[in-house]
N, C-alpha and C positions, 0 to 999 in steps of 0.2 A: 666248693668250701671258701671262696673269697666273699660269697653272700653271707654265710654264716656267721662267719669273720668279723666283717662289717656291717653287721646291723647292731651287735653293741657298741660300737665306735660311735654310730650314727646317734643311738640313745644318750651315750654318754657325754658325747657334744652338744646335744640340745639341753641335757641338762645344765652343763658347763654355761652355756651362754644363759641361761635364766638366774642362776646363781651367783654366777660372778661378774656377767655382763649388764644384767638386770633387763635383758631385753623381754617381751612379752611372750607368750608362748606360742603362738604362730609364727611371730619374726625367727624365734631361737629354732623352729621345727624348718624354717624355711632356709634358714643359712645351714645348718646341719645338713640336710639335703644336697643342697650346693657344694658342699664341701667332699660330702661321702659320695655321692653318685657315680662320680668317674671312675675312682678304683674300684667300685662294686661292680659296675657294668663293664670294665675291661677284664676284669679276673672272670667273669661269666661268660662274657665273650671268646675269652682266651679258650675255655675249656670247652665250650659248644663247638668251635673250629677244631681244636685240637682232635675231639672225638668223633666229628663228622668223616673223618678221612676213614677211620675204622667200619662206620656204620656204611655209609654209601659208596667205599672204593672197594673193588674184589680185589683180592690178593691170598696168599698162603696163609699169612698170619691174623687176617681179620676174621676170619671165620670163628675161631677159636673165641673171640672176646665180644663178637659183635652183639651179642644179646644183652652183656653186661653194660657196655659202652650206649645201647640204646636206653638202659634204664635210666642212667645217670645222666643223659644228654635231656632224658624226657623230664628228670627230676628238676633241672637247671631250667628248663624252659616253661615247666608248668602243666606240660600236654600230660594227658595220661600215657602209662606205660605198656600197656596191654595193647598189641596190633593183631 
């Protein structure tokens, strides 16, 4: 979810850099990525590590949601979800 939420923030920041700060396009995008990369990476990693416990560790509650968690993890990591 953080990846989806932060994408428009990245674009908006780059547009602001060009229109308000008068930066060149490449410079504006580089600055926007520098600002937005950490929150995007942190939210993605948090979700991946949180779901990993349900996918890889055995337990009574993990069997029920293992398939759904694997699909969501695959979506975050960019891996195909069919195994």
